[in-house]
C-alpha positions as CSV (number, residue, x, y, z in Angstrom):
1,M,82.4,-8.9,155.3
2,P,84.5,-8.9,158.5
3,Q,84.6,-12.2,160.5
4,R,82.9,-10.6,163.5
5,M,80.0,-9.4,161.3
6,K,79.7,-12.9,159.8
7,R,79.3,-14.4,163.3
8,K,76.7,-11.8,164.1
9,C,74.7,-12.8,161.0
10,W,75.0,-16.6,161.8
11,K,73.5,-16.1,165.2
12,N,70.5,-14.0,164.1
13,P,67.7,-16.0,162.5
14,Q,66.5,-12.9,160.7
15,W,69.9,-12.2,159.2
16,N,70.8,-15.8,158.3
17,L,67.5,-16.1,156.5
18,S,66.3,-19.0,158.6
19,G,63.8,-16.8,160.5
20,M,61.0,-17.6,158.0
21,D,59.9,-20.6,160.1
22,E,61.1,-21.4,163.6
23,G,64.6,-20.0,162.9
24,V,68.0,-21.4,163.4
25,T,70.8,-20.1,165.5
26,I,74.2,-21.1,164.3
27,T,76.6,-21.6,167.2
28,E,79.6,-23.1,165.4
29,Y,80.8,-22.7,161.9
30,I,83.6,-24.6,160.1
31,P,84.3,-23.1,156.7
32,V,84.7,-25.3,153.7
33,Q,86.5,-24.6,150.5
34,D,86.3,-25.8,146.9
35,G,87.9,-29.3,146.7
36,D,87.6,-30.1,150.4
37,K,86.7,-33.7,151.1
38,L,84.5,-34.5,154.1
39,E,83.7,-37.9,155.6
40,L,80.1,-38.3,156.5
41,L,77.8,-41.4,156.8
42,G,80.7,-43.6,155.6
43,K,81.0,-41.7,152.4
44,E,83.4,-39.1,151.0
45,W,81.6,-35.8,150.2
46,Q,83.4,-33.4,147.9
47,V,82.9,-29.6,148.3
48,I,82.3,-27.8,145.0
49,S,82.3,-24.0,145.2
50,T,79.4,-22.6,143.2
51,P,79.2,-18.9,143.6
52,G,76.2,-17.1,142.1
53,H,73.2,-17.6,144.5
54,T,75.5,-16.1,147.1
55,K,79.3,-15.6,147.1
56,G,79.9,-18.5,149.4
57,S,77.5,-21.0,147.8
58,V,78.7,-24.6,147.7
59,C,77.4,-28.0,146.5
60,Y,78.3,-31.4,147.9
61,F,79.1,-34.2,145.5
62,V,79.1,-37.8,146.7
63,P,80.8,-40.0,144.0
64,G,80.0,-43.7,143.7
65,E,78.1,-46.3,141.7
66,I,75.2,-43.9,142.0
67,P,76.7,-40.4,142.3
68,Y,74.7,-37.7,144.2
69,L,74.9,-34.0,144.2
70,F,73.3,-31.8,146.9
71,S,72.9,-28.6,145.0
72,G,71.3,-26.3,147.6
73,D,70.0,-23.2,145.9
74,T,72.4,-23.4,142.9
75,L,70.7,-25.9,140.6
76,F,67.0,-26.8,140.5
77,Y,64.9,-29.1,138.4
78,E,65.1,-27.3,135.0
79,S,65.9,-24.1,136.7
80,Y,68.5,-22.4,138.9
81,G,68.7,-20.3,142.1
82,R,67.8,-16.7,142.5
83,T,70.7,-14.2,142.3
84,D,69.1,-11.1,143.8
85,L,70.4,-11.7,147.3
86,Y,73.4,-9.9,148.7
87,G,76.5,-11.1,146.8
88,G,74.4,-13.0,144.2
89,S,75.4,-12.9,140.5
90,E,73.5,-14.1,137.5
91,A,76.8,-14.5,135.5
92,E,78.5,-16.4,138.3
93,I,75.7,-18.9,138.9
94,K,75.5,-19.7,135.2
95,K,79.3,-20.2,135.1
96,S,79.2,-22.4,138.2
97,I,76.5,-24.6,136.7
98,K,78.0,-24.9,133.2
99,E,81.7,-25.2,134.3
100,K,81.5,-27.1,137.6
101,L,78.2,-29.1,137.7
102,F,77.7,-30.0,134.1
103,C,81.0,-31.8,134.0
104,L,79.8,-34.3,136.6
105,P,78.6,-37.7,135.4
106,D,75.3,-37.6,133.5
107,E,73.8,-40.2,135.9
108,T,74.4,-38.0,138.9
109,L,71.2,-37.6,141.0
110,V,70.7,-34.0,141.9
111,Y,68.9,-33.1,145.2
112,P,68.2,-29.4,145.2
113,G,67.3,-27.3,148.2
114,H,63.7,-27.0,147.0
115,E,61.4,-29.0,144.8
116,E,62.0,-32.3,143.0
117,A,65.2,-34.2,142.3
118,T,66.7,-34.3,138.8
119,T,69.8,-35.6,137.1
120,I,72.8,-33.9,135.5
121,A,71.8,-35.4,132.1
122,N,68.3,-33.8,132.4
123,E,69.7,-30.4,133.3
124,K,72.2,-30.5,130.5
125,Q,69.3,-30.9,128.1
126,Y,66.5,-28.8,129.6
127,N,67.9,-26.2,132.0
128,P,67.5,-22.6,130.8
129,V,71.2,-21.9,131.7
130,N,72.0,-23.7,128.4
131,F,70.5,-20.8,126.5
132,Y,73.0,-18.3,127.9
133,E,76.6,-17.8,126.9
134,V,79.1,-17.7,129.7
135,K,81.2,-14.5,129.3
136,K,84.8,-14.6,130.2
137,A,85.8,-12.3,133.1
138,K,87.9,-9.3,132.0
């Protein structure tokens, strides 16, 4: 999608999918990439690219004595995000979860974009993504 079109989407609450409630208008956008490190609230946050829910989906990992993962709409309690939105991919979200999130420490607390919190250990055991084989890209 061209940059000017992306900006148009960010500014329109109906297009950026925030129009369901009061809506959000995004006025400034700083893109992040896999592996970026951000400093916020006195902690280092690591960006993990997790395509699947959408092409640009990311999660934020905060390492430490008690590690945290903010998984957005990628990983939920014993479930995972929908993939029927523009740019979504069932194969990509499963690959992202199995190859990028399940390698985090088991004790990582996961805070999804919806519903209740979980841990990486719980998801490794009970998430339905475990029943799918990740196919190699050709």
